[in-house]
C-alpha positions, 0 to 999 in steps of 0.5 A, a space after each residue: 272178603 270177595 273171592 275173585 274166582 267166585 266173582 268171575 264165575 258169577 259173571 260167566 254164569 249170568 252172562 251165559 244165562 242171559 245169552 241162552 235165555 235170549 236165544 231160546 226166547 227168540 226161537 219161540 217168539 220168532 216162530 218155533 215152527 220155522 225152527 222145527 222145519 229147519 231142524 227137519 231140513 238138516 236131518 234132526 227130528 223137528 220136535 227137538 227144536 222145542 226141547 232145545 228152545 226149552 232148555 235154553 229158556 229154562 236153563 238160562 233163567 236157572 243159570 241167572 238165578 243159580 239153580 242147578 247151575 252145574 246140571 244146566 251147564 252140562 246140558 248146554 255143553 251138550 247142546 253146543 257140542 251138537 250144534 257145532 258138529 251138526 251145523 257149524 263145523 262144515 261152515 268153518 270157524 268164521 263162517 262162509 258168508 251165508 252162515 256164522 261160523 262156530 266161534 260163538 258156539 265154541 265160546 259158549 261151549 267153553 263157558 258152559 263146560 267151565 260152569 259144569 265143572 266148577 259150579 257157581 256158588 256166589 249169589 246162587 239160589 241153590 246155596 240158600 236152599 242148601 243153607 236152609 236145609 243145613 240149618 233145619 237139620 242142625 235144628 233137628 239135631 239140637 232138639 234131639 
């Protein structure tokens, strides 16, 4: 029987994963040095651009696959809080005509927070790993 909650959470997890993966990949393929310079220009250490892009790429893939979803989503929640406060809050909800506002950041923050709180088990690789560990430990118990 299909669990509507888990199915809905799966949709959120995969869409969130794809979104962050593409954002991170764009940072690398579009010239990460430009992002490093931009981070420096807004008062953030430039090396943080690599960390953010890596979290987005690796975290996006992990979400799509369902590996460590709660931890990854918590990291993405922190990224979105930082991006909103440091960059987007000053330009407003819808932006200022030169830069987008924080409406997308807020939506991604809410999605990330939801996954961080609730997790996402449907079609998640960590569920296969957990099931495998349970069956291994049950086999060991029955052999003893």
